[in-house]
C-alpha positions, 0 to 999 in steps of 0.5 A, a space after each residue: 484884141 480889141 480896142 475896148 479891151 486894150 483900152 480897159 487893160 491899160 486903164 486897169 495898168 495906169 490905175 494899179 500902177 499908181 495904187 503900187 506908187 501909192 503903197 512903195 513909193 510914197 514921195 512919188 505918188 506924192 509927185 504925181 498926185 498931189 503937186 499936181 505935176 502929173 505927167 504924160 500916160 502913154 500906152 505902148 505894145 509888147 509883142 508878147 508876154 515875155 516882154 512884159 515879165 523882162 519889163 517888170 523884172 526891170 522896174 522893180 531892178 530900177 525901182 520903178 512903181 510897176 504892176 503887171 494886169 492879169 486878166 482872169 475868167 473872160 472869154 474874148 475869142 481867139 485870143 481870151 479863152 477864160 484862163 490867167 494870162 498877162 495883159 498889161 504892164 503900169 510903169 510909173 509913175 516915173 520920167 521918161 529918163 527913167 523908164 527909156 532903157 525899158 521902154 525903147 522896144 515897146 511901140 506906140 498902139 
């Protein structure tokens, strides 16, 4: 996807997973947001949707907050025809060590 679209989808992933953490794992959210521990935000690239789904399920299994981003009704040829498509996966907040087994298959953007 073009750089601008990628940046927007990554932004959705960052905020959606933080919201998920606030709802499902308030202690993680508190440490990240309130205590000012913060952390790095990393944008990684997957090969395909299936790789995102596998990573999403691995996050759920590891009890790491996560959120799938599905783009709908957006038309941007040749990749987006308006059909729903998974464009991103937000993971965290978590430590690098917690997610390493999930993210090691992805490359930096």
